[in-house]
PLY file of the C-alpha trace (Angstrom):
ply
format ascii 1.0
element vertex 232
property float x
property float y
property float z
element edge 231
property int vertex1
property int vertex2
end_header
132.35 -140.13 37.63
135.31 -138.31 36.25
133.39 -137.18 33.09
130.45 -135.93 35.30
132.75 -133.89 37.46
134.63 -132.23 34.62
131.60 -130.95 32.64
130.32 -128.60 35.37
133.84 -127.36 36.01
134.30 -126.58 32.35
130.94 -124.80 32.19
131.91 -122.77 35.26
135.29 -121.71 33.66
133.51 -120.61 30.38
130.96 -118.59 32.38
133.70 -116.92 34.44
135.63 -116.03 31.35
132.56 -114.56 29.59
131.74 -112.51 32.66
135.32 -111.12 32.63
135.12 -110.20 29.05
131.70 -108.41 29.55
133.04 -106.64 32.68
136.15 -105.39 30.83
133.66 -103.79 28.29
131.74 -102.14 31.07
128.76 -104.55 30.65
126.98 -105.85 33.80
126.49 -109.54 33.06
123.59 -109.75 35.58
121.70 -106.73 33.94
118.58 -107.58 31.90
119.11 -107.12 28.17
117.90 -103.85 26.82
114.61 -104.01 24.93
114.57 -102.63 21.42
112.75 -99.35 21.13
109.61 -99.68 19.09
109.49 -97.38 16.13
106.35 -95.24 16.06
103.90 -96.23 13.40
102.89 -93.14 11.30
99.25 -92.49 10.19
100.38 -93.06 6.56
101.87 -96.49 7.48
98.58 -97.44 9.09
96.47 -96.18 6.07
98.75 -98.11 3.64
97.53 -101.33 5.38
93.93 -100.45 4.27
94.75 -99.03 0.87
94.56 -101.72 -1.90
97.95 -103.04 -2.76
97.91 -101.42 -6.26
97.58 -97.92 -4.80
99.88 -98.11 -1.70
102.53 -96.17 -3.50
100.03 -93.80 -5.18
100.95 -90.06 -5.37
98.76 -87.09 -6.32
100.65 -85.80 -9.39
97.88 -83.69 -10.92
98.20 -80.08 -9.83
94.54 -79.65 -9.15
94.45 -82.75 -7.00
97.41 -81.55 -5.05
95.92 -78.09 -4.53
92.74 -79.76 -3.26
94.77 -81.85 -0.74
96.58 -78.66 0.37
93.33 -76.73 0.75
91.69 -79.47 2.81
94.73 -79.77 5.05
94.79 -75.97 5.60
91.19 -75.95 6.70
91.57 -78.72 9.30
90.86 -77.92 12.94
93.92 -77.99 15.29
93.87 -80.92 17.75
96.25 -82.59 20.27
99.84 -82.10 19.56
99.08 -79.39 17.07
97.90 -81.87 14.61
95.14 -81.08 12.18
91.81 -82.97 11.80
89.23 -82.66 9.06
85.85 -81.14 10.10
84.64 -79.87 6.79
86.03 -78.96 3.34
85.51 -79.02 -0.43
85.01 -82.05 -2.51
86.64 -83.12 -5.73
85.19 -84.82 -8.85
87.99 -86.60 -10.93
86.59 -87.46 -14.31
88.17 -89.08 -17.41
88.25 -92.11 -19.64
89.02 -95.69 -18.32
92.60 -96.07 -17.24
93.42 -92.40 -16.98
94.51 -92.74 -13.41
91.58 -91.31 -11.57
91.62 -93.89 -8.72
95.38 -93.53 -8.38
95.07 -89.72 -8.00
92.27 -90.20 -5.43
94.41 -92.55 -3.23
97.31 -90.28 -3.82
95.35 -87.35 -2.39
94.53 -89.37 0.77
98.12 -90.29 1.14
99.20 -86.72 0.72
96.84 -85.59 3.59
98.23 -88.29 5.94
101.82 -87.55 4.93
101.14 -83.85 5.82
100.25 -84.97 9.37
96.48 -84.64 9.06
94.49 -86.76 11.53
92.16 -88.52 9.14
89.35 -91.09 9.36
88.39 -92.10 5.86
86.58 -94.89 3.91
86.44 -95.87 0.27
83.85 -97.61 -1.75
83.02 -98.13 -5.40
79.61 -97.23 -6.71
78.87 -100.89 -7.58
79.95 -102.15 -4.11
77.95 -99.38 -2.54
74.77 -100.69 -4.07
75.65 -104.30 -3.42
76.35 -103.85 0.24
73.09 -102.06 0.94
70.75 -104.56 -0.74
68.40 -106.04 1.79
69.57 -109.31 3.35
69.00 -111.03 6.71
70.65 -109.75 9.85
71.93 -106.59 8.13
71.30 -102.95 9.01
71.91 -100.90 5.86
70.56 -97.78 7.60
73.44 -97.80 10.13
76.05 -98.29 7.35
74.87 -95.53 5.13
74.86 -93.18 8.02
78.43 -94.12 8.84
79.51 -93.49 5.10
77.45 -90.19 5.19
79.24 -88.74 8.15
82.77 -90.12 7.64
85.27 -87.16 7.52
86.51 -88.25 4.14
85.02 -90.55 1.63
86.31 -91.92 -1.69
83.39 -92.79 -3.94
84.90 -94.51 -6.93
83.30 -95.07 -10.36
80.18 -93.05 -9.77
77.63 -93.89 -12.45
79.25 -97.04 -13.52
76.78 -99.44 -11.82
73.36 -100.30 -13.39
70.87 -97.63 -12.31
67.37 -97.80 -10.97
65.07 -95.74 -8.77
66.47 -97.49 -5.70
70.13 -96.96 -6.66
69.43 -93.36 -7.54
67.79 -92.84 -4.06
70.66 -94.48 -2.29
73.25 -92.27 -4.03
71.12 -89.13 -3.38
70.98 -89.89 0.33
74.71 -90.35 0.60
75.67 -87.30 -1.52
73.02 -85.08 0.13
74.26 -86.02 3.54
77.79 -85.05 2.67
76.74 -82.00 0.89
74.73 -80.80 3.81
77.49 -81.42 6.28
80.26 -80.01 3.88
82.24 -83.08 4.23
85.13 -83.56 1.77
84.44 -86.28 -0.87
86.67 -87.64 -3.52
84.52 -88.85 -6.44
85.76 -90.49 -9.62
83.79 -91.18 -12.81
84.26 -92.28 -16.41
81.25 -90.42 -17.53
80.99 -86.99 -19.21
78.87 -84.34 -17.50
75.64 -85.05 -19.40
75.89 -88.79 -19.04
76.55 -88.48 -15.40
73.55 -86.38 -14.92
71.43 -89.01 -16.61
73.00 -91.72 -14.50
72.65 -90.27 -11.09
69.64 -87.98 -11.55
69.27 -84.15 -11.44
69.15 -83.96 -7.62
72.65 -85.59 -7.24
74.00 -83.86 -10.25
72.94 -80.39 -8.88
74.68 -81.01 -5.61
77.85 -82.35 -7.28
78.01 -79.15 -9.34
77.95 -77.01 -6.26
80.09 -79.09 -3.81
82.86 -80.26 -6.10
85.81 -78.87 -8.07
86.02 -80.79 -11.34
89.33 -82.29 -12.64
89.51 -83.79 -16.10
92.20 -86.43 -16.76
93.16 -87.36 -20.25
95.53 -89.81 -21.96
95.48 -93.36 -23.00
94.44 -96.36 -20.89
97.36 -96.89 -18.57
96.29 -100.51 -18.01
96.80 -101.23 -21.80
99.89 -99.19 -22.31
103.13 -101.07 -21.66
105.55 -99.46 -19.15
108.52 -97.58 -20.64
111.74 -99.50 -20.58
114.30 -98.50 -18.10
0 1
1 2
2 3
3 4
4 5
5 6
6 7
7 8
8 9
9 10
10 11
11 12
12 13
13 14
14 15
15 16
16 17
17 18
18 19
19 20
20 21
21 22
22 23
23 24
24 25
25 26
26 27
27 28
28 29
29 30
30 31
31 32
32 33
33 34
34 35
35 36
36 37
37 38
38 39
39 40
40 41
41 42
42 43
43 44
44 45
45 46
46 47
47 48
48 49
49 50
50 51
51 52
52 53
53 54
54 55
55 56
56 57
57 58
58 59
59 60
60 61
61 62
62 63
63 64
64 65
65 66
66 67
67 68
68 69
69 70
70 71
71 72
72 73
73 74
74 75
75 76
76 77
77 78
78 79
79 80
80 81
81 82
82 83
83 84
84 85
85 86
86 87
87 88
88 89
89 90
90 91
91 92
92 93
93 94
94 95
95 96
96 97
97 98
98 99
99 100
100 101
101 102
102 103
103 104
104 105
105 106
106 107
107 108
108 109
109 110
110 111
111 112
112 113
113 114
114 115
115 116
116 117
117 118
118 119
119 120
120 121
121 122
122 123
123 124
124 125
125 126
126 127
127 128
128 129
129 130
130 131
131 132
132 133
133 134
134 135
135 136
136 137
137 138
138 139
139 140
140 141
141 142
142 143
143 144
144 145
145 146
146 147
147 148
148 149
149 150
150 151
151 152
152 153
153 154
154 155
155 156
156 157
157 158
158 159
159 160
160 161
161 162
162 163
163 164
164 165
165 166
166 167
167 168
168 169
169 170
170 171
171 172
172 173
173 174
174 175
175 176
176 177
177 178
178 179
179 180
180 181
181 182
182 183
183 184
184 185
185 186
186 187
187 188
188 189
189 190
190 191
191 192
192 193
193 194
194 195
195 196
196 197
197 198
198 199
199 200
200 201
201 202
202 203
203 204
204 205
205 206
206 207
207 208
208 209
209 210
210 211
211 212
212 213
213 214
214 215
215 216
216 217
217 218
218 219
219 220
220 221
221 222
222 223
223 224
224 225
225 226
226 227
227 228
228 229
229 230
230 231
């Protein structure tokens, strides 16, 4: 009986002492604890969750790629909160040998736009994956998907011409490029192929539209994947 009586008394004394300490510091012990203020998530942080891990820190270091991003950002229409959104703009073709940093520059350009506060809905697909995802299969509507890629405000089309070509793949590439050409939607295209080889790979109709709709950037240098990083 004695032990049972002392425990509540001791708890009451500790609570009273704690309340006195809080009151001395101007803190109401009965007030609900303040909830932490959630930090706003930026568009760049949201995009980085979709960007492949290898390119989440990518920056556009090539002057022509940076100029393209600035041009597209400047052409954006003003929306809520004075933010800019992409409605139309020029496209960019980044060419160069394997490992020269083409995909790195493309994702860097997207991150530059988002970092500049541009409201941006974008998608990315490699040429090989494009062909694979549109092959006929049960319960799949490729027509809806190609329309979505065709009207997306910004598209990265990586490794154009790298996949095995056929009349079907040429027609698919033509439909996608022609839609973006007609709507003047900015497209970031990378390729390993020189101009004449690219023309042979994608066909004259696609090559003609690319020549008009894109600014061509040529990257040079050794294969960065095979070159060991410099020692710190």
